[in-house]
MARSEPA-624281 format. One line per 3 residues: number of its first residue (from 0); their letters; for each residue x, y, z of C-alpha. Coordinates in nm, 3 decimals. Layout:
N
NUM = a = X:Y:Z | ...
//
This chain:
615
0 = msn = -0.033:-0.033:0.018 | 0.122:0.353:-0.073 | 0.187:0.609:0.158
3 = lqs = -0.071:0.815:-0.038 | -0.294:0.550:-0.030 | -0.256:0.501:0.368
6 = asr = -0.302:0.889:0.432 | -0.579:0.942:0.253 | -0.800:0.644:0.452
9 = pyw = -1.062:0.786:0.713 | -0.880:0.808:1.067 | -1.156:0.506:1.112
12 = yrl = -1.005:0.324:0.865 | -0.648:0.367:0.963 | -0.768:0.191:1.330
15 = fgp = -1.019:0.012:1.278 | -0.968:-0.176:0.902 | -1.280:-0.222:0.642
18 = ipa = -1.529:-0.252:0.898 | -1.903:-0.211:0.801 | -2.025:0.129:0.751
21 = via = -2.284:0.090:1.049 | -2.015:0.042:1.276 | -1.818:0.348:1.126
24 = sll = -2.135:0.578:1.188 | -2.134:0.442:1.513 | -1.771:0.521:1.630
27 = lal = -1.877:0.864:1.491 | -2.144:0.890:1.732 | -1.906:0.800:2.019
30 = glp = -1.722:1.112:1.971 | -1.352:1.007:1.828 | -1.177:1.369:1.717
33 = gga = -1.365:1.560:1.556 | -1.073:1.681:1.320 | -1.035:1.342:1.214
36 = faq = -1.360:1.306:1.021 | -1.344:1.703:0.855 | -1.398:1.641:0.480
39 = efy = -1.170:1.871:0.281 | -1.254:1.896:-0.079 | -1.003:1.919:-0.381
42 = plk = -1.038:2.198:-0.648 | -1.094:2.094:-0.971 | -0.886:2.384:-1.094
45 = dvr = -0.581:2.176:-0.926 | -0.657:1.806:-1.122 | -0.382:1.732:-1.333
48 = pgl = -0.327:1.403:-1.584 | -0.142:1.137:-1.329 | -0.251:1.196:-0.992
51 = rgi = -0.360:0.903:-0.798 | -0.605:0.861:-0.599 | -0.878:0.604:-0.391
54 = grt = -1.243:0.585:-0.441 | -1.508:0.357:-0.215 | -1.819:0.156:-0.253
57 = vfq = -1.972:-0.132:-0.143 | -1.906:-0.502:-0.345 | -2.048:-0.727:-0.100
60 = gdr = -2.268:-0.628:0.192 | -2.246:-0.321:0.377 | -1.894:-0.309:0.370
63 = iee = -1.746:0.019:0.211 | -1.405:-0.133:0.000 | -1.168:0.098:-0.152
66 = fqv = -1.059:0.083:-0.526 | -0.729:0.277:-0.704 | -0.840:0.589:-0.920
69 = eil = -0.566:0.720:-1.189 | -0.696:1.063:-1.353 | -0.645:1.079:-1.713
72 = gvl = -0.727:1.471:-1.716 | -1.043:1.695:-1.742 | -1.297:1.710:-2.037
75 = qnl = -1.379:2.089:-2.013 | -1.807:2.196:-2.114 | -1.909:1.871:-2.195
78 = gpr = -2.292:2.028:-2.086 | -2.333:2.412:-2.046 | -2.054:2.552:-1.788
81 = qsv = -1.941:2.140:-1.680 | -1.632:1.954:-1.701 | -1.578:1.643:-1.608
84 = ila = -1.278:1.436:-1.532 | -1.187:1.138:-1.657 | -1.000:0.836:-1.480
87 = rls = -0.928:0.504:-1.482 | -1.044:0.286:-1.188 | -0.888:-0.014:-1.060
90 = ggr = -0.900:-0.278:-0.800 | -1.154:-0.448:-0.613 | -1.367:-0.615:-0.900
93 = lge = -1.365:-0.333:-1.139 | -1.095:-0.575:-1.351 | -1.355:-0.816:-1.416
96 = tgv = -1.698:-0.593:-1.393 | -1.569:-0.250:-1.513 | -1.790:0.054:-1.431
99 = iqg = -2.100:-0.091:-1.212 | -2.430:0.008:-1.228 | -2.510:0.101:-0.872
102 = msg = -2.166:0.244:-0.830 | -2.327:0.637:-0.950 | -2.216:0.845:-0.646
105 = spv = -1.914:0.619:-0.548 | -1.684:0.915:-0.341 | -1.320:0.980:-0.505
108 = yid = -1.026:1.095:-0.323 | -0.672:1.281:-0.374 | -0.476:1.314:-0.068
111 = gkl = -0.765:1.238:0.155 | -0.957:1.559:-0.007 | -1.314:1.444:-0.182
114 = lga = -1.272:1.531:-0.518 | -1.599:1.386:-0.679 | -1.831:1.107:-0.756
117 = val = -1.799:0.812:-1.024 | -2.136:0.898:-1.218 | -1.992:0.853:-1.611
120 = gfp = -1.906:0.525:-1.803 | -1.840:0.417:-2.144 | -2.120:0.133:-2.240
123 = fsk = -1.904:-0.187:-2.322 | -1.590:-0.056:-2.237 | -1.279:-0.279:-2.269
126 = epi = -1.129:-0.112:-1.953 | -1.330:0.026:-1.619 | -1.287:0.375:-1.737
129 = agi = -1.510:0.656:-1.579 | -1.634:0.999:-1.583 | -1.579:1.166:-1.218
132 = qpi = -1.846:1.473:-1.174 | -1.676:1.742:-0.953 | -1.808:1.740:-0.579
135 = esm = -1.835:2.118:-0.604 | -2.045:2.098:-0.902 | -2.254:1.838:-0.665
138 = igd = -2.305:2.081:-0.366 | -2.337:2.408:-0.621 | -2.632:2.236:-0.813
141 = agv = -2.793:2.000:-0.589 | -2.783:2.207:-0.273 | -3.021:2.456:-0.421
144 = qre = -3.375:2.426:-0.269 | -3.652:2.622:-0.481 | -4.006:2.665:-0.288
147 = sap = -4.160:2.637:-0.648 | -4.303:2.317:-0.825 | -4.050:2.090:-0.965
150 = dgi = -3.884:2.196:-1.328 | -3.738:1.890:-1.432 | -3.808:1.759:-1.792
153 = afh = -4.049:1.486:-1.681 | -4.259:1.802:-1.512 | -4.303:2.033:-1.761
156 = lfr = -4.370:1.729:-2.026 | -4.632:1.595:-1.828 | -4.892:1.927:-1.869
159 = rfs = -4.882:1.866:-2.180 | -5.021:1.485:-2.206 | -5.332:1.382:-2.041
162 = saa = -5.182:1.008:-1.993 | -4.883:0.861:-1.795 | -4.845:0.616:-2.053
165 = qla = -4.806:0.909:-2.305 | -4.609:1.053:-2.118 | -4.305:0.826:-2.062
168 = ksl = -4.355:0.757:-2.458 | -4.256:1.117:-2.527 | -3.967:1.136:-2.307
171 = ppl = -3.645:1.186:-2.473 | -3.421:0.972:-2.349 | -3.156:1.092:-2.022
174 = nlp = -2.901:0.902:-2.154 | -2.850:0.832:-2.520 | -2.793:1.020:-2.678
177 = spf = -2.574:1.239:-2.399 | -2.394:1.552:-2.480 | -2.091:1.373:-2.364
180 = gnl = -2.095:1.143:-2.667 | -2.025:0.803:-2.587 | -1.974:0.904:-2.245
183 = tqi = -2.307:0.847:-2.041 | -2.441:0.908:-1.729 | -2.412:0.535:-1.540
186 = ltp = -2.733:0.418:-1.568 | -2.939:0.352:-1.242 | -3.057:-0.003:-1.192
189 = lsl = -3.406:0.014:-1.070 | -3.515:-0.299:-0.903 | -3.913:-0.411:-0.962
192 = sgf = -4.011:-0.668:-0.712 | -4.332:-0.834:-0.694 | -4.453:-0.741:-1.049
195 = tpa = -4.558:-0.992:-1.315 | -4.379:-1.048:-1.610 | -4.600:-0.907:-1.858
198 = afa = -4.597:-0.575:-1.658 | -4.230:-0.574:-1.627 | -4.230:-0.596:-1.991
201 = afa = -4.519:-0.379:-2.047 | -4.332:-0.053:-1.850 | -3.938:-0.167:-1.878
204 = sdf = -3.859:0.089:-2.183 | -4.073:0.372:-2.030 | -3.881:0.326:-1.722
207 = rrl = -3.530:0.299:-1.968 | -3.637:0.625:-2.118 | -3.663:0.779:-1.769
210 = gfe = -3.293:0.692:-1.732 | -3.335:0.384:-1.543 | -3.215:0.002:-1.633
213 = pmq = -3.531:-0.206:-1.504 | -3.444:-0.539:-1.356 | -3.675:-0.807:-1.228
216 = gvs = -3.553:-1.054:-0.957 | -3.262:-0.829:-0.819 | -3.389:-0.679:-0.500
219 = ags = -3.534:-0.827:-0.169 | -3.775:-0.565:-0.148 | -3.827:-0.300:0.102
222 = pas = -3.704:-0.274:0.439 | -3.937:-0.467:0.699 | -3.959:-0.155:0.947
225 = pvy = -4.131:0.177:0.866 | -3.895:0.311:1.127 | -3.626:0.589:0.974
228 = sgt = -3.331:0.428:1.223 | -3.083:0.380:0.962 | -2.772:0.618:0.855
231 = vvp = -2.505:0.603:0.617 | -2.158:0.739:0.472 | -1.961:0.785:0.221
234 = gst = -1.957:0.460:-0.025 | -2.269:0.342:0.137 | -2.508:0.168:-0.094
237 = isv = -2.881:0.371:-0.072 | -3.228:0.236:-0.222 | -3.423:0.487:-0.334
240 = gll = -3.790:0.371:-0.310 | -4.069:0.449:-0.538 | -4.321:0.200:-0.429
243 = tgd = -4.308:-0.021:-0.127 | -4.553:-0.265:0.008 | -4.692:-0.574:-0.184
246 = mni = -4.507:-0.459:-0.471 | -4.181:-0.263:-0.477 | -3.961:-0.024:-0.741
249 = tad = -3.638:0.113:-0.570 | -3.340:0.269:-0.743 | -2.975:0.203:-0.639
252 = gtv = -2.704:0.420:-0.611 | -2.411:0.545:-0.389 | -2.349:0.802:-0.122
255 = tyv = -2.093:1.062:-0.167 | -2.075:1.336:0.055 | -2.249:1.299:0.419
258 = dak = -2.235:1.688:0.560 | -2.414:1.669:0.923 | -2.746:1.511:0.826
261 = riy = -2.704:1.642:0.460 | -2.616:1.372:0.211 | -2.520:1.419:-0.193
264 = afg = -2.569:1.078:-0.382 | -2.551:0.965:-0.756 | -2.354:1.228:-0.906
267 = hrf = -2.627:1.223:-1.153 | -2.988:1.336:-1.237 | -3.248:1.091:-1.081
270 = ldt = -3.527:1.223:-1.290 | -3.430:1.607:-1.254 | -3.735:1.664:-1.119
273 = gtt = -3.592:1.934:-0.903 | -3.740:1.996:-0.530 | -3.913:1.639:-0.492
276 = elp = -3.971:1.387:-0.132 | -3.835:1.052:-0.185 | -3.749:0.796:0.070
279 = far = -3.437:0.670:0.095 | -3.286:0.326:0.256 | -2.957:0.211:0.307
282 = sdv = -2.881:-0.141:0.131 | -2.691:-0.420:0.154 | -2.541:-0.601:-0.179
285 = iav = -2.575:-0.908:-0.264 | -2.399:-0.996:-0.549 | -2.234:-0.800:-0.836
288 = ips = -2.312:-0.936:-1.175 | -2.065:-0.895:-1.471 | -2.212:-0.806:-1.773
291 = lns = -2.044:-0.749:-2.132 | -2.300:-0.398:-2.153 | -2.286:-0.308:-1.823
294 = sfk = -2.234:-0.495:-1.490 | -2.471:-0.427:-1.189 | -2.527:-0.467:-0.840
297 = vsa = -2.775:-0.658:-0.656 | -2.896:-0.512:-0.360 | -3.139:-0.540:0.011
300 = pqq = -3.243:-0.250:0.127 | -3.246:-0.251:0.530 | -3.354:0.044:0.724
303 = wvg = -3.505:0.339:0.586 | -3.269:0.636:0.632 | -3.431:0.996:0.562
306 = sil = -3.572:1.180:0.233 | -3.411:1.267:-0.116 | -3.545:1.648:-0.106
309 = sdr = -3.348:1.779:-0.434 | -3.285:1.598:-0.792 | -3.079:1.797:-1.008
312 = ata = -2.825:1.751:-1.313 | -2.502:1.654:-1.134 | -2.635:1.508:-0.765
315 = isg = -2.958:1.407:-0.590 | -2.925:1.536:-0.198 | -3.145:1.482:0.131
318 = eig = -3.158:1.448:0.461 | -3.068:1.181:0.689 | -3.382:1.126:0.987
321 = rpa = -3.645:1.290:0.783 | -3.932:1.092:0.666 | -4.065:1.091:0.376
324 = hti = -4.437:1.205:0.353 | -4.567:0.893:0.105 | -4.906:0.827:-0.001
327 = plt = -5.088:0.479:0.119 | -5.223:0.346:-0.182 | -5.501:0.024:-0.134
330 = vsv = -5.642:-0.130:-0.476 | -5.889:-0.425:-0.418 | -6.020:-0.647:-0.697
333 = tsa = -6.351:-0.840:-0.728 | -6.250:-1.072:-1.004 | -6.543:-1.294:-1.129
336 = atg = -6.292:-1.582:-1.181 | -6.009:-1.553:-0.917 | -6.233:-1.369:-0.599
339 = dhd = -6.151:-1.097:-0.417 | -5.780:-0.955:-0.365 | -5.664:-0.673:-0.172
342 = yhf = -5.308:-0.538:-0.195 | -5.179:-0.232:0.004 | -4.878:0.024:-0.069
345 = qvv = -4.706:0.330:0.006 | -4.644:0.510:-0.350 | -4.388:0.808:-0.376
348 = ndr = -4.530:1.163:-0.336 | -4.426:1.324:-0.617 | -4.664:1.507:-0.947
351 = flt = -4.527:1.313:-1.220 | -4.399:1.020:-1.016 | -4.729:0.933:-0.834
354 = pfv = -4.936:0.902:-1.119 | -4.736:0.690:-1.319 | -4.592:0.438:-1.054
357 = tqt = -4.985:0.406:-0.971 | -5.051:0.292:-1.281 | -4.744:0.064:-1.343
360 = alf = -4.865:-0.124:-1.007 | -5.263:-0.145:-1.114 | -5.150:-0.301:-1.420
363 = svm = -4.968:-0.548:-1.256 | -5.285:-0.606:-0.999 | -5.485:-0.678:-1.315
366 = dat = -5.238:-0.912:-1.463 | -5.178:-1.095:-1.168 | -5.575:-1.147:-1.104
369 = ert = -5.763:-1.184:-1.434 | -5.605:-1.263:-1.769 | -5.511:-0.991:-2.024
372 = lga = -5.525:-1.121:-2.374 | -5.857:-1.137:-2.531 | -6.176:-0.933:-2.437
375 = gta = -6.240:-0.834:-2.110 | -6.439:-0.534:-1.881 | -6.300:-0.338:-1.615
378 = rvr = -6.528:-0.099:-1.342 | -6.311:0.121:-1.181 | -6.420:0.314:-0.872
381 = gqv = -6.246:0.505:-0.616 | -6.168:0.836:-0.437 | -5.806:1.035:-0.388
384 = hfe = -5.830:1.231:-0.074 | -5.626:1.584:0.008 | -5.507:1.710:0.313
387 = gdi = -5.696:2.008:0.458 | -6.077:2.119:0.338 | -6.015:1.992:-0.054
390 = ppl = -6.292:1.806:-0.158 | -6.160:1.416:-0.280 | -6.084:1.333:-0.666
393 = lir = -6.380:1.075:-0.772 | -6.252:0.805:-0.973 | -6.499:0.622:-1.158
396 = dmf = -6.522:0.498:-1.503 | -6.575:0.149:-1.679 | -6.360:0.028:-1.962
399 = vsd = -6.367:-0.276:-2.232 | -6.146:-0.394:-2.484 | -6.074:-0.689:-2.705
402 = sgl = -5.725:-0.697:-2.584 | -5.476:-0.479:-2.336 | -5.770:-0.441:-2.104
405 = aqs = -5.504:-0.400:-1.817 | -5.315:-0.128:-1.992 | -5.588:0.075:-2.124
408 = tas = -5.760:0.087:-1.759 | -5.430:0.169:-1.574 | -5.335:0.440:-1.788
411 = dtv = -5.679:0.581:-1.834 | -5.742:0.536:-1.458 | -5.459:0.789:-1.383
414 = vtl = -5.553:1.034:-1.595 | -5.741:1.289:-1.382 | -5.534:1.247:-1.058
417 = gfv = -5.200:1.328:-1.329 | -5.373:1.648:-1.422 | -5.445:1.783:-1.080
420 = lgg = -5.123:1.721:-0.954 | -5.003:1.879:-1.279 | -5.178:2.205:-1.192
423 = gfk = -4.896:2.294:-0.910 | -5.114:2.407:-0.633 | -4.846:2.452:-0.336
426 = nlr = -5.145:2.344:-0.096 | -5.239:2.033:-0.263 | -5.136:1.747:-0.085
429 = vkd = -5.271:1.351:-0.144 | -5.347:1.218:0.160 | -5.456:0.873:0.045
432 = isl = -5.576:0.662:-0.315 | -5.809:0.385:-0.277 | -5.950:0.220:-0.583
435 = hle = -6.179:-0.096:-0.615 | -6.178:-0.286:-0.957 | -6.430:-0.521:-1.099
438 = lae = -6.306:-0.746:-1.405 | -6.491:-0.971:-1.611 | -6.444:-1.199:-1.899
441 = gkr = -6.581:-1.066:-2.190 | -6.683:-0.728:-2.383 | -6.982:-0.558:-2.183
444 = qvr = -7.013:-0.239:-2.449 | -7.361:-0.191:-2.585 | -7.347:0.084:-2.890
447 = iaq = -7.711:0.324:-2.936 | -7.833:0.169:-3.211 | -8.182:0.370:-3.277
450 = awa = -8.366:0.627:-3.035 | -8.727:0.683:-3.102 | -8.960:0.966:-2.874
453 = sph = -9.363:0.902:-2.810 | -9.551:1.137:-2.908 | -9.422:1.345:-3.192
456 = evh = -9.634:1.649:-3.123 | -9.711:1.769:-2.769 | -9.781:2.065:-2.618
459 = pgd = -9.640:2.292:-2.294 | -9.699:2.059:-2.004 | -9.724:1.724:-2.183
462 = svq = -9.445:1.431:-2.103 | -9.206:1.285:-2.364 | -9.088:0.942:-2.351
465 = vta = -8.728:0.883:-2.499 | -8.601:0.537:-2.586 | -8.326:0.385:-2.677
468 = lll = -8.240:0.090:-2.806 | -7.880:-0.109:-2.732 | -7.729:-0.348:-2.916
471 = ged = -7.428:-0.551:-2.815 | -7.180:-0.834:-2.877 | -7.386:-1.206:-2.900
474 = grq = -7.670:-1.059:-3.049 | -7.796:-0.920:-2.720 | -8.041:-0.630:-2.724
477 = ftr = -8.253:-0.407:-2.488 | -8.402:-0.077:-2.464 | -8.364:0.197:-2.220
480 = ett = -8.586:0.511:-2.154 | -8.671:0.822:-1.950 | -8.927:1.108:-1.920
483 = yqv = -8.894:1.472:-2.018 | -9.200:1.701:-1.900 | -9.216:1.989:-2.162
486 = pig = -9.209:2.312:-1.915 | -9.520:2.539:-1.863 | -9.438:2.806:-2.082
489 = apt = -9.202:2.654:-2.364 | -9.193:2.827:-2.679 | -9.303:2.649:-2.965
492 = gpl = -9.125:2.503:-3.239 | -8.879:2.226:-3.324 | -8.740:2.050:-2.976
495 = nft = -8.456:1.846:-3.043 | -8.315:1.492:-2.818 | -7.978:1.396:-2.844
498 = vsd = -7.902:1.064:-2.707 | -7.546:0.985:-2.642 | -7.252:0.836:-2.460
501 = att = -7.037:1.044:-2.236 | -6.801:1.108:-2.430 | -6.981:1.272:-2.666
504 = lnf = -7.121:1.526:-2.438 | -6.763:1.553:-2.228 | -6.550:1.673:-2.516
507 = pdf = -6.781:1.956:-2.559 | -6.784:2.056:-2.214 | -6.422:2.002:-2.135
510 = agl = -6.218:2.047:-2.398 | -5.956:2.298:-2.367 | -5.978:2.266:-1.967
513 = sqs = -5.650:2.389:-1.789 | -5.533:2.362:-1.449 | -5.447:2.764:-1.418
516 = slq = -5.829:2.877:-1.538 | -5.986:2.700:-1.250 | -5.737:2.924:-1.027
519 = tpe = -5.803:2.691:-0.745 | -5.727:2.321:-0.669 | -6.122:2.330:-0.540
522 = rli = -6.240:2.434:-0.862 | -6.038:2.201:-1.041 | -6.144:1.894:-0.866
525 = qti = -6.501:2.017:-0.854 | -6.491:2.015:-1.256 | -6.314:1.698:-1.275
528 = nkf = -6.615:1.538:-1.089 | -6.868:1.672:-1.291 | -6.723:1.411:-1.593
531 = rds = -6.964:1.192:-1.727 | -6.984:0.812:-1.664 | -6.920:0.583:-1.992
534 = naa = -7.188:0.342:-1.841 | -7.519:0.535:-1.922 | -7.673:0.702:-2.181
537 = yvr = -7.754:1.080:-2.152 | -8.047:1.257:-2.307 | -7.956:1.618:-2.401
540 = vwr = -8.279:1.833:-2.443 | -8.150:2.144:-2.689 | -8.296:2.381:-2.959
543 = qqp = -8.190:2.493:-3.262 | -8.084:2.870:-3.182 | -7.716:3.047:-3.115
546 = sft = -7.593:2.943:-2.798 | -7.198:2.943:-2.641 | -7.060:2.690:-2.397
549 = vis = -6.798:2.851:-2.229 | -6.481:2.592:-2.154 | -6.291:2.866:-1.890
552 = plp = -6.324:2.948:-1.656 | -6.654:2.813:-1.583 | -6.654:2.480:-1.800
555 = gge = -7.044:2.378:-1.908 | -7.140:2.721:-1.847 | -7.397:2.836:-2.151
558 = ltd = -7.454:3.176:-2.324 | -7.804:3.118:-2.439 | -7.922:3.285:-2.746
561 = ppp = -7.699:3.624:-2.706 | -7.739:3.935:-2.887 | -7.612:3.918:-3.221
564 = saa = -7.369:4.159:-3.149 | -7.187:3.945:-2.867 | -7.274:3.616:-3.118
567 = lil = -7.052:3.784:-3.372 | -6.788:3.849:-3.136 | -6.790:3.495:-2.983
570 = sdp = -6.806:3.309:-3.297 | -6.470:3.455:-3.420 | -6.153:3.293:-3.385
573 = ads = -5.972:3.573:-3.444 | -6.081:3.771:-3.191 | -5.750:3.777:-2.945
576 = ats = -5.965:3.915:-2.610 | -6.207:3.663:-2.683 | -5.993:3.369:-2.703
579 = naa = -5.762:3.538:-2.408 | -6.115:3.527:-2.211 | -6.262:3.228:-2.285
582 = qvl = -6.288:2.948:-2.509 | -6.587:2.852:-2.655 | -6.766:2.638:-2.888
585 = trg = -7.092:2.670:-3.091 | -7.411:2.425:-3.037 | -7.787:2.423:-3.006
588 = sgv = -7.900:2.583:-2.693 | -7.932:2.341:-2.425 | -8.282:2.330:-2.255
591 = ael = -8.249:2.008:-2.036 | -8.036:1.663:-1.961 | -8.163:1.336:-1.843
594 = vip = -7.964:1.021:-1.757 | -8.029:0.670:-1.891 | -7.807:0.450:-1.623
597 = vpd = -7.648:0.179:-1.811 | -7.476:0.001:-1.494 | -7.334:-0.318:-1.676
600 = yvv = -7.233:-0.183:-1.999 | -7.006:0.068:-2.161 | -7.227:0.289:-2.404
603 = tgs = -7.128:0.396:-2.688 | -7.298:0.575:-3.015 | -7.522:0.916:-3.058
606 = kti = -7.878:0.952:-3.218 | -8.105:1.273:-3.246 | -8.483:1.273:-3.259
609 = qve = -8.736:1.533:-3.280 | -9.041:1.644:-3.146 | -9.283:1.946:-3.192
612 = vke = -9.429:2.155:-2.960 | -9.796:2.310:-3.050 | -9.963:2.584:-2.885
//
C-alpha cells in the first residue's frame, strides 16, 4: 500500500480496517476526534493527469471497500459550464466488471480530499474508464432548494400529455444520446419486485427512457420496519423507494458526501424533477453481476434513512432522519374468475411519479388476478383524498377492450390524478388513494342503435317518453327509456333530443380545460368530478338557436341566444380578446339533460330525434 493511499484513508479506517459502514457511523457518534472527520475538497482547478487517489464503494454486504483511481484528464465544457474528470479505475472487482451500475456516487479522494463522484461511463468499454462529477458541481447544483413546483424535464412534459403512458413514451432518453457523446451517465438500476412478467415487459421501455435500467427479481423488496433508523456514510449503497408494500420499485446508487444530516449522492440526475420528496434506505449488496454491456449490483434495502429533497443535473441530495411523506395506496379487486384480492402500497409523493408508479401497480394487479388476453371489462371506482378541506377526487369509469385491458385501464385511471397534480398548487397534498376494480371476461359494451320519442307532437306541460335501443355482442339487445316534461310556457317549434354516450357530451363541455384557468384546486377537482360516467346514456334536450358553451374559467356554462353583436364576437376565432377571456364552442341551446343508467355496460354512439311543440 502506498503512503498516499494510507494517508488518504479516513481515521476510523486506519485504526480499525475495512469495517462495515454502520459501525463506522457508530464510532462517529461516540465522539472520535472531530478533526479526524473534517472533509476537505480537492479543487477542480488543481486536477492534473497522472494524479492518483482512491474511491470507495460497496461490493458485498455493507462493507465499504477501496479501489484505485488514476486521473487521465479533465473534459471541459461537456455541458453548459460543466466539466467532467476522466479517470481509470482499478482494484476490487473492477477489472472483471468494469464500471458498475449502482456505484454512481462512489466518492473519489485525492490526498484525503474529496474530488467528486463516479458518475459516467462508456458502455461496452474493455477498461473501467469513468467520468467523475466534481464535488463542487454536485453541491452547487443539488444544494439549491426551490419553493416552486418541480421544474425538470419530466414535469414539463407531463403538463403536455393527459396520459401517463403517453408521457413516458414522449420523454427523450436521458442517457442516449448524451451531450457527452459515448460518455453517458451510469444507468441507475431499478429493481421491480412482486411485479408480473407482463407488467415488467409493458413498462421496461418507459423506465429506460426515464434513465433507469429496470431489473426484475434482483431485489429483496423494502425494509421490514417503517421506522427511519438507519444511517449512511460516504460509499454506502442506498435505495430510493418509488413504491413499497406488496410490490416494490427501488433505485440504487451510492452516497458521495455526508455533511451532518445532509447527504449528496449519485453524481447525476435521478429524474431531474427538481424539488422532490423521495424516501431512501441503506442497502446491502447481495452480489455484483458482471455483464458485457454494463455490470450491476443486486441489493437488499435494510433500514429507512431519510428523504431525497433535491434532484438536479449533477446530484441528488437529501436529509438523514427526515421521514418522507409517502401516499397510502389501496387497491381491491373483485374478479369473476379469481375472487377478491386486496393490495396495499406506499407510493412516492411526486407530481409526476405518483400517477406513473400507480399506473404500473394497477397494471400488475390486474395481470395477476385476471387474464389480460382477449376481450374483457373493468369497472373502476375510487377516491383520492387530500389534506385539508379540499374535496376528494372521484375516480369512476368503465373500460372494455378486445385485448390490452390492463394497459388501457391502468393508464386512463390515473389521467385525472395526473391532471390535478400537474396544476402545481402548493397547498395540494395527497393524503391517500383507494381504488376498487371489478373485472370480468367478455366485452360488456353496447351501442345506441336507435332512438325514438312518443308522442311526436306535444304541448307545453306534456310529457315526452324517450326510448333508446341498445345492441351488444352475441345478439344482445334491450331498450332503456326516460321521460321529459315540457315546461309550461315553453316556446313552440322543434325540440331536439340527442341520446348519446358520455364522451360525446364530455368533449364539448371540457375540451380545452386547463388547471390554471380554474385558479384553485377545489374548483379544478369539482370540475373534473362532473365528468359523465361511461356506463350510462345521456339525453340532451336542446333547441336550434345560437348558444356558446364557455370552456373556461367555468366549464359547462352556457351563453344562450346572445344578442347578434355578442354572437358575432364570440364566434370569431381571430378575436384575441375573446380567445384570452374564454374558449367557446358553438352548438344548439341546451334546455335539459337526462340520464339513462346502464350500470353493467359501456355505452357508445349517438342518435338525435325531434318532436314538435304546438300551442
